[in-house]
mmCIF file of the protein (N, C-alpha, C, O) and its ligand, coordinates in Angstrom:
data_MODEL
# 
_entry.id   MODEL 
# 
loop_
_entity.id 
_entity.type 
_entity.pdbx_number_of_molecules 
1 polymer     1 
2 non-polymer 1 
# 
_entity_poly.entity_id                      1 
_entity_poly.type                           'polypeptide(L)' 
_entity_poly.nstd_linkage                   no 
_entity_poly.nstd_monomer                   no 
_entity_poly.pdbx_seq_one_letter_code       MLTAEVDERPDALFFKSPVSTPVRAEACGDCGYLRSFLEDPKRLWSAYVSRSSNVE 
_entity_poly.pdbx_seq_one_letter_code_can   MLTAEVDERPDALFFKSPVSTPVRAEACGDCGYLRSFLEDPKRLWSAYVSRSSNVE 
_entity_poly.pdbx_strand_id                 A 
# 
loop_
_entity_poly_seq.entity_id 
_entity_poly_seq.num 
_entity_poly_seq.mon_id 
_entity_poly_seq.hetero 
1 1  MET n 
1 2  LEU n 
1 3  THR n 
1 4  ALA n 
1 5  GLU n 
1 6  VAL n 
1 7  ASP n 
1 8  GLU n 
1 9  ARG n 
1 10 PRO n 
1 11 ASP n 
1 12 ALA n 
1 13 LEU n 
1 14 PHE n 
1 15 PHE n 
1 16 LYS n 
1 17 SER n 
1 18 PRO n 
1 19 VAL n 
1 20 SER n 
1 21 THR n 
1 22 PRO n 
1 23 VAL n 
1 24 ARG n 
1 25 ALA n 
1 26 GLU n 
1 27 ALA n 
1 28 CYS n 
1 29 GLY n 
1 30 ASP n 
1 31 CYS n 
1 32 GLY n 
1 33 TYR n 
1 34 LEU n 
1 35 ARG n 
1 36 SER n 
1 37 PHE n 
1 38 LEU n 
1 39 GLU n 
1 40 ASP n 
1 41 PRO n 
1 42 LYS n 
1 43 ARG n 
1 44 LEU n 
1 45 TRP n 
1 46 SER n 
1 47 ALA n 
1 48 TYR n 
1 49 VAL n 
1 50 SER n 
1 51 ARG n 
1 52 SER n 
1 53 SER n 
1 54 ASN n 
1 55 VAL n 
1 56 GLU n 
# 
loop_
_struct_asym.id 
_struct_asym.entity_id 
A 1 
B 2 
# 
loop_
_chem_comp.id 
_chem_comp.type 
_chem_comp.mon_nstd_flag 
ALA 'L-peptide linking' y 
ARG 'L-peptide linking' y 
ASN 'L-peptide linking' y 
ASP 'L-peptide linking' y 
CYS 'L-peptide linking' y 
GLU 'L-peptide linking' y 
GLY 'peptide linking'   y 
LEU 'L-peptide linking' y 
LYS 'L-peptide linking' y 
MET 'L-peptide linking' y 
PHE 'L-peptide linking' y 
PRO 'L-peptide linking' y 
SER 'L-peptide linking' y 
THR 'L-peptide linking' y 
TRP 'L-peptide linking' y 
TYR 'L-peptide linking' y 
VAL 'L-peptide linking' y 
ZN  non-polymer         . 
# 
_pdbx_entity_nonpoly.entity_id   2 
_pdbx_entity_nonpoly.name        ? 
_pdbx_entity_nonpoly.comp_id     ZN 
# 
_pdbx_nonpoly_scheme.asym_id         B 
_pdbx_nonpoly_scheme.entity_id       2 
_pdbx_nonpoly_scheme.mon_id          ZN 
_pdbx_nonpoly_scheme.ndb_seq_num     1 
_pdbx_nonpoly_scheme.pdb_seq_num     101 
_pdbx_nonpoly_scheme.auth_seq_num    101 
_pdbx_nonpoly_scheme.pdb_mon_id      ZN 
_pdbx_nonpoly_scheme.auth_mon_id     ZN 
_pdbx_nonpoly_scheme.pdb_strand_id   A 
_pdbx_nonpoly_scheme.pdb_ins_code    . 
# 
loop_
_atom_site.group_PDB 
_atom_site.id 
_atom_site.type_symbol 
_atom_site.label_atom_id 
_atom_site.label_alt_id 
_atom_site.label_comp_id 
_atom_site.label_asym_id 
_atom_site.label_entity_id 
_atom_site.label_seq_id 
_atom_site.pdbx_PDB_ins_code 
_atom_site.Cartn_x 
_atom_site.Cartn_y 
_atom_site.Cartn_z 
_atom_site.occupancy 
_atom_site.B_iso_or_equiv 
_atom_site.pdbx_formal_charge 
_atom_site.auth_seq_id 
_atom_site.auth_comp_id 
_atom_site.auth_asym_id 
_atom_site.auth_atom_id 
_atom_site.pdbx_PDB_model_num 
ATOM   1   N  N  . MET A 1 1  ? 110.094 87.413  111.172 1.00 0.00 ? 1   MET A N  1 
ATOM   2   C  CA . MET A 1 1  ? 110.094 88.123  109.996 1.00 0.00 ? 1   MET A CA 1 
ATOM   3   C  C  . MET A 1 1  ? 108.918 89.084  110.184 1.00 0.00 ? 1   MET A C  1 
ATOM   4   O  O  . MET A 1 1  ? 107.839 88.733  110.662 1.00 0.00 ? 1   MET A O  1 
ATOM   5   N  N  . LEU A 1 2  ? 109.193 90.264  109.791 1.00 0.00 ? 2   LEU A N  1 
ATOM   6   C  CA . LEU A 1 2  ? 108.179 91.318  109.622 1.00 0.00 ? 2   LEU A CA 1 
ATOM   7   C  C  . LEU A 1 2  ? 107.329 91.070  108.191 1.00 0.00 ? 2   LEU A C  1 
ATOM   8   O  O  . LEU A 1 2  ? 107.817 90.837  107.085 1.00 0.00 ? 2   LEU A O  1 
ATOM   9   N  N  . THR A 1 3  ? 106.106 91.175  108.501 1.00 0.00 ? 3   THR A N  1 
ATOM   10  C  CA . THR A 1 3  ? 105.301 91.010  107.266 1.00 0.00 ? 3   THR A CA 1 
ATOM   11  C  C  . THR A 1 3  ? 104.233 92.205  107.085 1.00 0.00 ? 3   THR A C  1 
ATOM   12  O  O  . THR A 1 3  ? 103.959 92.784  108.136 1.00 0.00 ? 3   THR A O  1 
ATOM   13  N  N  . ALA A 1 4  ? 103.650 92.624  106.035 1.00 0.00 ? 4   ALA A N  1 
ATOM   14  C  CA . ALA A 1 4  ? 102.779 93.863  105.752 1.00 0.00 ? 4   ALA A CA 1 
ATOM   15  C  C  . ALA A 1 4  ? 101.650 92.971  105.092 1.00 0.00 ? 4   ALA A C  1 
ATOM   16  O  O  . ALA A 1 4  ? 101.895 92.171  104.189 1.00 0.00 ? 4   ALA A O  1 
ATOM   17  N  N  . GLU A 1 5  ? 100.490 93.165  105.583 1.00 0.00 ? 5   GLU A N  1 
ATOM   18  C  CA . GLU A 1 5  ? 99.272  92.657  105.142 1.00 0.00 ? 5   GLU A CA 1 
ATOM   19  C  C  . GLU A 1 5  ? 98.344  93.640  104.887 1.00 0.00 ? 5   GLU A C  1 
ATOM   20  O  O  . GLU A 1 5  ? 98.367  94.778  105.355 1.00 0.00 ? 5   GLU A O  1 
ATOM   21  N  N  . VAL A 1 6  ? 97.381  93.095  104.000 1.00 0.00 ? 6   VAL A N  1 
ATOM   22  C  CA . VAL A 1 6  ? 96.306  93.842  103.707 1.00 0.00 ? 6   VAL A CA 1 
ATOM   23  C  C  . VAL A 1 6  ? 94.969  92.741  103.511 1.00 0.00 ? 6   VAL A C  1 
ATOM   24  O  O  . VAL A 1 6  ? 95.006  91.769  102.757 1.00 0.00 ? 6   VAL A O  1 
ATOM   25  N  N  . ASP A 1 7  ? 93.839  93.115  104.333 1.00 0.00 ? 7   ASP A N  1 
ATOM   26  C  CA . ASP A 1 7  ? 92.598  92.193  104.091 1.00 0.00 ? 7   ASP A CA 1 
ATOM   27  C  C  . ASP A 1 7  ? 92.137  92.608  102.668 1.00 0.00 ? 7   ASP A C  1 
ATOM   28  O  O  . ASP A 1 7  ? 92.192  93.778  102.289 1.00 0.00 ? 7   ASP A O  1 
ATOM   29  N  N  . GLU A 1 8  ? 91.681  91.594  101.909 1.00 0.00 ? 8   GLU A N  1 
ATOM   30  C  CA . GLU A 1 8  ? 90.955  91.824  100.696 1.00 0.00 ? 8   GLU A CA 1 
ATOM   31  C  C  . GLU A 1 8  ? 89.628  92.077  100.880 1.00 0.00 ? 8   GLU A C  1 
ATOM   32  O  O  . GLU A 1 8  ? 88.976  92.877  100.209 1.00 0.00 ? 8   GLU A O  1 
ATOM   33  N  N  . ARG A 1 9  ? 89.128  91.266  101.971 1.00 0.00 ? 9   ARG A N  1 
ATOM   34  C  CA . ARG A 1 9  ? 87.733  91.693  102.412 1.00 0.00 ? 9   ARG A CA 1 
ATOM   35  C  C  . ARG A 1 9  ? 87.312  91.815  103.777 1.00 0.00 ? 9   ARG A C  1 
ATOM   36  O  O  . ARG A 1 9  ? 86.689  90.978  104.431 1.00 0.00 ? 9   ARG A O  1 
ATOM   37  N  N  . PRO A 1 10 ? 87.804  93.195  104.218 1.00 0.00 ? 10  PRO A N  1 
ATOM   38  C  CA . PRO A 1 10 ? 87.876  93.260  105.756 1.00 0.00 ? 10  PRO A CA 1 
ATOM   39  C  C  . PRO A 1 10 ? 86.666  93.450  106.466 1.00 0.00 ? 10  PRO A C  1 
ATOM   40  O  O  . PRO A 1 10 ? 86.626  93.490  107.695 1.00 0.00 ? 10  PRO A O  1 
ATOM   41  N  N  . ASP A 1 11 ? 85.528  93.585  105.616 1.00 0.00 ? 11  ASP A N  1 
ATOM   42  C  CA . ASP A 1 11 ? 84.107  93.383  106.299 1.00 0.00 ? 11  ASP A CA 1 
ATOM   43  C  C  . ASP A 1 11 ? 83.499  92.011  106.128 1.00 0.00 ? 11  ASP A C  1 
ATOM   44  O  O  . ASP A 1 11 ? 82.330  91.744  106.407 1.00 0.00 ? 11  ASP A O  1 
ATOM   45  N  N  . ALA A 1 12 ? 84.391  91.163  105.646 1.00 0.00 ? 12  ALA A N  1 
ATOM   46  C  CA . ALA A 1 12 ? 83.643  89.622  105.746 1.00 0.00 ? 12  ALA A CA 1 
ATOM   47  C  C  . ALA A 1 12 ? 83.985  89.060  106.949 1.00 0.00 ? 12  ALA A C  1 
ATOM   48  O  O  . ALA A 1 12 ? 85.168  89.038  107.289 1.00 0.00 ? 12  ALA A O  1 
ATOM   49  N  N  . LEU A 1 13 ? 82.960  88.517  107.770 1.00 0.00 ? 13  LEU A N  1 
ATOM   50  C  CA . LEU A 1 13 ? 83.186  87.599  109.161 1.00 0.00 ? 13  LEU A CA 1 
ATOM   51  C  C  . LEU A 1 13 ? 83.885  86.730  108.882 1.00 0.00 ? 13  LEU A C  1 
ATOM   52  O  O  . LEU A 1 13 ? 84.921  86.684  109.545 1.00 0.00 ? 13  LEU A O  1 
ATOM   53  N  N  . PHE A 1 14 ? 83.723  85.834  107.996 1.00 0.00 ? 14  PHE A N  1 
ATOM   54  C  CA . PHE A 1 14 ? 84.746  84.556  107.519 1.00 0.00 ? 14  PHE A CA 1 
ATOM   55  C  C  . PHE A 1 14 ? 85.345  84.813  106.367 1.00 0.00 ? 14  PHE A C  1 
ATOM   56  O  O  . PHE A 1 14 ? 84.923  85.672  105.593 1.00 0.00 ? 14  PHE A O  1 
ATOM   57  N  N  . PHE A 1 15 ? 86.372  84.103  106.148 1.00 0.00 ? 15  PHE A N  1 
ATOM   58  C  CA . PHE A 1 15 ? 86.642  84.032  104.681 1.00 0.00 ? 15  PHE A CA 1 
ATOM   59  C  C  . PHE A 1 15 ? 87.338  85.447  104.416 1.00 0.00 ? 15  PHE A C  1 
ATOM   60  O  O  . PHE A 1 15 ? 87.208  86.041  103.346 1.00 0.00 ? 15  PHE A O  1 
ATOM   61  N  N  . LYS A 1 16 ? 88.062  85.912  105.452 1.00 0.00 ? 16  LYS A N  1 
ATOM   62  C  CA . LYS A 1 16 ? 88.749  86.895  105.086 1.00 0.00 ? 16  LYS A CA 1 
ATOM   63  C  C  . LYS A 1 16 ? 90.002  86.471  104.424 1.00 0.00 ? 16  LYS A C  1 
ATOM   64  O  O  . LYS A 1 16 ? 90.656  85.495  104.793 1.00 0.00 ? 16  LYS A O  1 
ATOM   65  N  N  . SER A 1 17 ? 90.339  87.308  103.346 1.00 0.00 ? 17  SER A N  1 
ATOM   66  C  CA . SER A 1 17 ? 91.649  86.692  102.761 1.00 0.00 ? 17  SER A CA 1 
ATOM   67  C  C  . SER A 1 17 ? 92.743  87.452  102.830 1.00 0.00 ? 17  SER A C  1 
ATOM   68  O  O  . SER A 1 17 ? 93.015  88.140  101.846 1.00 0.00 ? 17  SER A O  1 
ATOM   69  N  N  . PRO A 1 18 ? 93.485  87.484  103.844 1.00 0.00 ? 18  PRO A N  1 
ATOM   70  C  CA . PRO A 1 18 ? 94.557  88.496  104.169 1.00 0.00 ? 18  PRO A CA 1 
ATOM   71  C  C  . PRO A 1 18 ? 95.832  88.103  103.101 1.00 0.00 ? 18  PRO A C  1 
ATOM   72  O  O  . PRO A 1 18 ? 96.321  86.986  102.931 1.00 0.00 ? 18  PRO A O  1 
ATOM   73  N  N  . VAL A 1 19 ? 96.163  89.228  102.519 1.00 0.00 ? 19  VAL A N  1 
ATOM   74  C  CA . VAL A 1 19 ? 97.346  89.269  101.388 1.00 0.00 ? 19  VAL A CA 1 
ATOM   75  C  C  . VAL A 1 19 ? 98.571  89.688  102.201 1.00 0.00 ? 19  VAL A C  1 
ATOM   76  O  O  . VAL A 1 19 ? 98.577  90.757  102.811 1.00 0.00 ? 19  VAL A O  1 
ATOM   77  N  N  . SER A 1 20 ? 99.566  88.879  102.210 1.00 0.00 ? 20  SER A N  1 
ATOM   78  C  CA . SER A 1 20 ? 100.817 89.292  103.063 1.00 0.00 ? 20  SER A CA 1 
ATOM   79  C  C  . SER A 1 20 ? 101.967 89.239  102.091 1.00 0.00 ? 20  SER A C  1 
ATOM   80  O  O  . SER A 1 20 ? 101.930 88.526  101.088 1.00 0.00 ? 20  SER A O  1 
ATOM   81  N  N  . THR A 1 21 ? 103.102 90.094  102.442 1.00 0.00 ? 21  THR A N  1 
ATOM   82  C  CA . THR A 1 21 ? 104.288 89.983  101.771 1.00 0.00 ? 21  THR A CA 1 
ATOM   83  C  C  . THR A 1 21 ? 105.366 90.260  102.691 1.00 0.00 ? 21  THR A C  1 
ATOM   84  O  O  . THR A 1 21 ? 105.287 91.204  103.476 1.00 0.00 ? 21  THR A O  1 
ATOM   85  N  N  . PRO A 1 22 ? 106.408 89.465  102.640 1.00 0.00 ? 22  PRO A N  1 
ATOM   86  C  CA . PRO A 1 22 ? 107.562 89.617  103.700 1.00 0.00 ? 22  PRO A CA 1 
ATOM   87  C  C  . PRO A 1 22 ? 108.114 91.206  103.541 1.00 0.00 ? 22  PRO A C  1 
ATOM   88  O  O  . PRO A 1 22 ? 108.065 91.761  102.443 1.00 0.00 ? 22  PRO A O  1 
ATOM   89  N  N  . VAL A 1 23 ? 108.558 91.774  104.545 1.00 0.00 ? 23  VAL A N  1 
ATOM   90  C  CA . VAL A 1 23 ? 109.188 92.803  104.686 1.00 0.00 ? 23  VAL A CA 1 
ATOM   91  C  C  . VAL A 1 23 ? 110.669 92.698  104.576 1.00 0.00 ? 23  VAL A C  1 
ATOM   92  O  O  . VAL A 1 23 ? 111.173 91.921  105.388 1.00 0.00 ? 23  VAL A O  1 
ATOM   93  N  N  . ARG A 1 24 ? 111.505 93.317  103.736 1.00 0.00 ? 24  ARG A N  1 
ATOM   94  C  CA . ARG A 1 24 ? 112.827 93.127  103.626 1.00 0.00 ? 24  ARG A CA 1 
ATOM   95  C  C  . ARG A 1 24 ? 113.574 94.435  104.214 1.00 0.00 ? 24  ARG A C  1 
ATOM   96  O  O  . ARG A 1 24 ? 113.293 95.520  103.704 1.00 0.00 ? 24  ARG A O  1 
ATOM   97  N  N  . ALA A 1 25 ? 114.440 94.381  105.186 1.00 0.00 ? 25  ALA A N  1 
ATOM   98  C  CA . ALA A 1 25 ? 115.125 95.553  105.820 1.00 0.00 ? 25  ALA A CA 1 
ATOM   99  C  C  . ALA A 1 25 ? 116.289 95.535  105.524 1.00 0.00 ? 25  ALA A C  1 
ATOM   100 O  O  . ALA A 1 25 ? 116.801 94.439  105.293 1.00 0.00 ? 25  ALA A O  1 
ATOM   101 N  N  . GLU A 1 26 ? 117.018 96.645  105.443 1.00 0.00 ? 26  GLU A N  1 
ATOM   102 C  CA . GLU A 1 26 ? 118.388 96.916  105.342 1.00 0.00 ? 26  GLU A CA 1 
ATOM   103 C  C  . GLU A 1 26 ? 118.724 97.807  106.503 1.00 0.00 ? 26  GLU A C  1 
ATOM   104 O  O  . GLU A 1 26 ? 117.957 98.713  106.829 1.00 0.00 ? 26  GLU A O  1 
ATOM   105 N  N  . ALA A 1 27 ? 119.854 97.575  107.136 1.00 0.00 ? 27  ALA A N  1 
ATOM   106 C  CA . ALA A 1 27 ? 120.074 98.483  108.201 1.00 0.00 ? 27  ALA A CA 1 
ATOM   107 C  C  . ALA A 1 27 ? 121.602 98.898  108.168 1.00 0.00 ? 27  ALA A C  1 
ATOM   108 O  O  . ALA A 1 27 ? 122.485 98.054  108.015 1.00 0.00 ? 27  ALA A O  1 
ATOM   109 N  N  . CYS A 1 28 ? 121.852 100.210 108.315 1.00 0.00 ? 28  CYS A N  1 
ATOM   110 C  CA . CYS A 1 28 ? 123.232 100.654 108.389 1.00 0.00 ? 28  CYS A CA 1 
ATOM   111 C  C  . CYS A 1 28 ? 124.008 100.138 109.841 1.00 0.00 ? 28  CYS A C  1 
ATOM   112 O  O  . CYS A 1 28 ? 123.603 100.562 110.923 1.00 0.00 ? 28  CYS A O  1 
ATOM   113 N  N  . GLY A 1 29 ? 125.005 99.312  109.762 1.00 0.00 ? 29  GLY A N  1 
ATOM   114 C  CA . GLY A 1 29 ? 125.591 99.152  111.143 1.00 0.00 ? 29  GLY A CA 1 
ATOM   115 C  C  . GLY A 1 29 ? 126.414 100.197 111.787 1.00 0.00 ? 29  GLY A C  1 
ATOM   116 O  O  . GLY A 1 29 ? 127.024 100.031 112.843 1.00 0.00 ? 29  GLY A O  1 
ATOM   117 N  N  . ASP A 1 30 ? 126.391 101.475 110.964 1.00 0.00 ? 30  ASP A N  1 
ATOM   118 C  CA . ASP A 1 30 ? 127.234 102.501 111.701 1.00 0.00 ? 30  ASP A CA 1 
ATOM   119 C  C  . ASP A 1 30 ? 126.210 103.429 112.442 1.00 0.00 ? 30  ASP A C  1 
ATOM   120 O  O  . ASP A 1 30 ? 126.338 103.623 113.651 1.00 0.00 ? 30  ASP A O  1 
ATOM   121 N  N  . CYS A 1 31 ? 125.380 103.899 111.854 1.00 0.00 ? 31  CYS A N  1 
ATOM   122 C  CA . CYS A 1 31 ? 124.118 104.962 112.558 1.00 0.00 ? 31  CYS A CA 1 
ATOM   123 C  C  . CYS A 1 31 ? 122.824 104.353 112.811 1.00 0.00 ? 31  CYS A C  1 
ATOM   124 O  O  . CYS A 1 31 ? 121.925 104.955 113.397 1.00 0.00 ? 31  CYS A O  1 
ATOM   125 N  N  . GLY A 1 32 ? 122.713 103.093 112.350 1.00 0.00 ? 32  GLY A N  1 
ATOM   126 C  CA . GLY A 1 32 ? 121.332 102.378 112.717 1.00 0.00 ? 32  GLY A CA 1 
ATOM   127 C  C  . GLY A 1 32 ? 120.125 102.669 111.771 1.00 0.00 ? 32  GLY A C  1 
ATOM   128 O  O  . GLY A 1 32 ? 118.987 102.212 111.881 1.00 0.00 ? 32  GLY A O  1 
ATOM   129 N  N  . TYR A 1 33 ? 120.604 103.526 110.818 1.00 0.00 ? 33  TYR A N  1 
ATOM   130 C  CA . TYR A 1 33 ? 119.485 103.859 109.945 1.00 0.00 ? 33  TYR A CA 1 
ATOM   131 C  C  . TYR A 1 33 ? 118.745 102.438 109.240 1.00 0.00 ? 33  TYR A C  1 
ATOM   132 O  O  . TYR A 1 33 ? 119.385 101.542 108.689 1.00 0.00 ? 33  TYR A O  1 
ATOM   133 N  N  . LEU A 1 34 ? 117.530 102.466 109.373 1.00 0.00 ? 34  LEU A N  1 
ATOM   134 C  CA . LEU A 1 34 ? 116.849 101.307 108.931 1.00 0.00 ? 34  LEU A CA 1 
ATOM   135 C  C  . LEU A 1 34 ? 115.789 101.428 107.804 1.00 0.00 ? 34  LEU A C  1 
ATOM   136 O  O  . LEU A 1 34 ? 114.736 102.016 108.051 1.00 0.00 ? 34  LEU A O  1 
ATOM   137 N  N  . ARG A 1 35 ? 116.011 100.924 106.638 1.00 0.00 ? 35  ARG A N  1 
ATOM   138 C  CA . ARG A 1 35 ? 114.818 101.261 105.479 1.00 0.00 ? 35  ARG A CA 1 
ATOM   139 C  C  . ARG A 1 35 ? 114.447 99.848  105.205 1.00 0.00 ? 35  ARG A C  1 
ATOM   140 O  O  . ARG A 1 35 ? 115.147 98.842  105.313 1.00 0.00 ? 35  ARG A O  1 
ATOM   141 N  N  . SER A 1 36 ? 113.295 99.961  104.856 1.00 0.00 ? 36  SER A N  1 
ATOM   142 C  CA . SER A 1 36 ? 112.775 98.450  104.699 1.00 0.00 ? 36  SER A CA 1 
ATOM   143 C  C  . SER A 1 36 ? 111.850 98.632  103.195 1.00 0.00 ? 36  SER A C  1 
ATOM   144 O  O  . SER A 1 36 ? 111.572 99.704  102.658 1.00 0.00 ? 36  SER A O  1 
ATOM   145 N  N  . PHE A 1 37 ? 111.529 97.428  102.780 1.00 0.00 ? 37  PHE A N  1 
ATOM   146 C  CA . PHE A 1 37 ? 111.103 97.120  101.420 1.00 0.00 ? 37  PHE A CA 1 
ATOM   147 C  C  . PHE A 1 37 ? 110.101 95.958  101.478 1.00 0.00 ? 37  PHE A C  1 
ATOM   148 O  O  . PHE A 1 37 ? 110.387 94.868  101.974 1.00 0.00 ? 37  PHE A O  1 
ATOM   149 N  N  . LEU A 1 38 ? 108.879 96.264  100.926 1.00 0.00 ? 38  LEU A N  1 
ATOM   150 C  CA . LEU A 1 38 ? 108.110 95.135  100.555 1.00 0.00 ? 38  LEU A CA 1 
ATOM   151 C  C  . LEU A 1 38 ? 108.477 94.128  99.558  1.00 0.00 ? 38  LEU A C  1 
ATOM   152 O  O  . LEU A 1 38 ? 108.701 94.555  98.426  1.00 0.00 ? 38  LEU A O  1 
ATOM   153 N  N  . GLU A 1 39 ? 108.582 92.864  99.770  1.00 0.00 ? 39  GLU A N  1 
ATOM   154 C  CA . GLU A 1 39 ? 109.070 92.093  98.942  1.00 0.00 ? 39  GLU A CA 1 
ATOM   155 C  C  . GLU A 1 39 ? 108.268 91.754  97.618  1.00 0.00 ? 39  GLU A C  1 
ATOM   156 O  O  . GLU A 1 39 ? 108.808 91.334  96.594  1.00 0.00 ? 39  GLU A O  1 
ATOM   157 N  N  . ASP A 1 40 ? 107.030 91.968  97.753  1.00 0.00 ? 40  ASP A N  1 
ATOM   158 C  CA . ASP A 1 40 ? 106.087 91.933  96.695  1.00 0.00 ? 40  ASP A CA 1 
ATOM   159 C  C  . ASP A 1 40 ? 105.202 93.136  96.544  1.00 0.00 ? 40  ASP A C  1 
ATOM   160 O  O  . ASP A 1 40 ? 104.050 92.706  96.600  1.00 0.00 ? 40  ASP A O  1 
ATOM   161 N  N  . PRO A 1 41 ? 105.188 94.490  96.374  1.00 0.00 ? 41  PRO A N  1 
ATOM   162 C  CA . PRO A 1 41 ? 104.339 95.331  96.511  1.00 0.00 ? 41  PRO A CA 1 
ATOM   163 C  C  . PRO A 1 41 ? 103.085 95.254  95.572  1.00 0.00 ? 41  PRO A C  1 
ATOM   164 O  O  . PRO A 1 41 ? 101.981 95.719  95.854  1.00 0.00 ? 41  PRO A O  1 
ATOM   165 N  N  . LYS A 1 42 ? 103.400 94.632  94.471  1.00 0.00 ? 42  LYS A N  1 
ATOM   166 C  CA . LYS A 1 42 ? 102.263 94.706  93.577  1.00 0.00 ? 42  LYS A CA 1 
ATOM   167 C  C  . LYS A 1 42 ? 101.134 93.788  94.011  1.00 0.00 ? 42  LYS A C  1 
ATOM   168 O  O  . LYS A 1 42 ? 99.933  93.899  93.767  1.00 0.00 ? 42  LYS A O  1 
ATOM   169 N  N  . ARG A 1 43 ? 101.916 92.653  94.860  1.00 0.00 ? 43  ARG A N  1 
ATOM   170 C  CA . ARG A 1 43 ? 100.673 91.686  95.481  1.00 0.00 ? 43  ARG A CA 1 
ATOM   171 C  C  . ARG A 1 43 ? 99.628  92.297  96.551  1.00 0.00 ? 43  ARG A C  1 
ATOM   172 O  O  . ARG A 1 43 ? 98.445  91.982  96.687  1.00 0.00 ? 43  ARG A O  1 
ATOM   173 N  N  . LEU A 1 44 ? 100.396 93.285  97.299  1.00 0.00 ? 44  LEU A N  1 
ATOM   174 C  CA . LEU A 1 44 ? 99.456  93.961  98.102  1.00 0.00 ? 44  LEU A CA 1 
ATOM   175 C  C  . LEU A 1 44 ? 98.826  95.092  97.542  1.00 0.00 ? 44  LEU A C  1 
ATOM   176 O  O  . LEU A 1 44 ? 97.852  95.577  98.119  1.00 0.00 ? 44  LEU A O  1 
ATOM   177 N  N  . TRP A 1 45 ? 99.236  95.551  96.542  1.00 0.00 ? 45  TRP A N  1 
ATOM   178 C  CA . TRP A 1 45 ? 98.659  96.947  95.991  1.00 0.00 ? 45  TRP A CA 1 
ATOM   179 C  C  . TRP A 1 45 ? 97.380  96.328  95.233  1.00 0.00 ? 45  TRP A C  1 
ATOM   180 O  O  . TRP A 1 45 ? 96.311  96.933  95.310  1.00 0.00 ? 45  TRP A O  1 
ATOM   181 N  N  . SER A 1 46 ? 97.480  95.074  94.469  1.00 0.00 ? 46  SER A N  1 
ATOM   182 C  CA . SER A 1 46 ? 96.413  94.589  93.898  1.00 0.00 ? 46  SER A CA 1 
ATOM   183 C  C  . SER A 1 46 ? 95.227  94.070  95.031  1.00 0.00 ? 46  SER A C  1 
ATOM   184 O  O  . SER A 1 46 ? 94.026  94.001  94.772  1.00 0.00 ? 46  SER A O  1 
ATOM   185 N  N  . ALA A 1 47 ? 95.737  93.790  96.094  1.00 0.00 ? 47  ALA A N  1 
ATOM   186 C  CA . ALA A 1 47 ? 94.659  93.165  97.133  1.00 0.00 ? 47  ALA A CA 1 
ATOM   187 C  C  . ALA A 1 47 ? 94.047  94.423  97.528  1.00 0.00 ? 47  ALA A C  1 
ATOM   188 O  O  . ALA A 1 47 ? 92.819  94.511  97.533  1.00 0.00 ? 47  ALA A O  1 
ATOM   189 N  N  . TYR A 1 48 ? 94.715  95.315  97.829  1.00 0.00 ? 48  TYR A N  1 
ATOM   190 C  CA . TYR A 1 48 ? 94.220  96.837  98.255  1.00 0.00 ? 48  TYR A CA 1 
ATOM   191 C  C  . TYR A 1 48 ? 93.227  97.285  97.197  1.00 0.00 ? 48  TYR A C  1 
ATOM   192 O  O  . TYR A 1 48 ? 92.134  97.675  97.609  1.00 0.00 ? 48  TYR A O  1 
ATOM   193 N  N  . VAL A 1 49 ? 93.459  97.282  95.866  1.00 0.00 ? 49  VAL A N  1 
ATOM   194 C  CA . VAL A 1 49 ? 92.600  97.697  94.757  1.00 0.00 ? 49  VAL A CA 1 
ATOM   195 C  C  . VAL A 1 49 ? 91.291  96.888  94.871  1.00 0.00 ? 49  VAL A C  1 
ATOM   196 O  O  . VAL A 1 49 ? 90.191  97.440  94.837  1.00 0.00 ? 49  VAL A O  1 
ATOM   197 N  N  . SER A 1 50 ? 91.470  95.455  95.019  1.00 0.00 ? 50  SER A N  1 
ATOM   198 C  CA . SER A 1 50 ? 90.119  94.758  95.017  1.00 0.00 ? 50  SER A CA 1 
ATOM   199 C  C  . SER A 1 50 ? 89.500  94.809  96.293  1.00 0.00 ? 50  SER A C  1 
ATOM   200 O  O  . SER A 1 50 ? 88.337  94.416  96.380  1.00 0.00 ? 50  SER A O  1 
ATOM   201 N  N  . ARG A 1 51 ? 90.105  95.240  97.314  1.00 0.00 ? 51  ARG A N  1 
ATOM   202 C  CA . ARG A 1 51 ? 89.282  95.608  98.723  1.00 0.00 ? 51  ARG A CA 1 
ATOM   203 C  C  . ARG A 1 51 ? 88.380  96.682  98.361  1.00 0.00 ? 51  ARG A C  1 
ATOM   204 O  O  . ARG A 1 51 ? 87.161  96.599  98.512  1.00 0.00 ? 51  ARG A O  1 
ATOM   205 N  N  . SER A 1 52 ? 88.958  97.655  97.899  1.00 0.00 ? 52  SER A N  1 
ATOM   206 C  CA . SER A 1 52 ? 88.301  98.901  97.653  1.00 0.00 ? 52  SER A CA 1 
ATOM   207 C  C  . SER A 1 52 ? 87.064  98.584  96.939  1.00 0.00 ? 52  SER A C  1 
ATOM   208 O  O  . SER A 1 52 ? 86.028  99.123  97.328  1.00 0.00 ? 52  SER A O  1 
ATOM   209 N  N  . SER A 1 53 ? 87.036  97.756  95.917  1.00 0.00 ? 53  SER A N  1 
ATOM   210 C  CA . SER A 1 53 ? 86.064  97.510  95.038  1.00 0.00 ? 53  SER A CA 1 
ATOM   211 C  C  . SER A 1 53 ? 84.922  96.585  95.543  1.00 0.00 ? 53  SER A C  1 
ATOM   212 O  O  . SER A 1 53 ? 83.794  96.453  95.069  1.00 0.00 ? 53  SER A O  1 
ATOM   213 N  N  . ASN A 1 54 ? 85.534  95.921  96.716  1.00 0.00 ? 54  ASN A N  1 
ATOM   214 C  CA . ASN A 1 54 ? 84.550  94.991  97.567  1.00 0.00 ? 54  ASN A CA 1 
ATOM   215 C  C  . ASN A 1 54 ? 83.735  95.720  98.591  1.00 0.00 ? 54  ASN A C  1 
ATOM   216 O  O  . ASN A 1 54 ? 82.643  95.296  98.969  1.00 0.00 ? 54  ASN A O  1 
ATOM   217 N  N  . VAL A 1 55 ? 84.235  96.723  98.993  1.00 0.00 ? 55  VAL A N  1 
ATOM   218 C  CA . VAL A 1 55 ? 83.452  97.866  99.805  1.00 0.00 ? 55  VAL A CA 1 
ATOM   219 C  C  . VAL A 1 55 ? 82.377  98.616  99.241  1.00 0.00 ? 55  VAL A C  1 
ATOM   220 O  O  . VAL A 1 55 ? 82.645  99.315  98.264  1.00 0.00 ? 55  VAL A O  1 
ATOM   221 N  N  . GLU A 1 56 ? 81.221  98.599  99.674  1.00 0.00 ? 56  GLU A N  1 
ATOM   222 C  CA . GLU A 1 56 ? 80.216  99.375  98.620  1.00 0.00 ? 56  GLU A CA 1 
ATOM   223 C  C  . GLU A 1 56 ? 79.390  100.087 99.910  1.00 0.00 ? 56  GLU A C  1 
ATOM   224 O  O  . GLU A 1 56 ? 78.443  100.845 99.694  1.00 0.00 ? 56  GLU A O  1 
HETATM 225 ZN ZN . ZN  B 2 .  ? 124.743 104.865 108.521 1.00 0.00 2 101 ZN  A ZN 1 
# 
């Protein structure tokens, strides 16, 4: 399964707290067009926001 991931504290040597959410994909059986969705985008976004505030 695909996942998308954001490290909450990318500069931490230990105790990184990666936040991930499954990626849901839908494919067209005719032309092969694939689109994907994050299962829980708000979770990733809040991790991204808190990561930014951790980096100084
Ligand atoms: Zn199609």
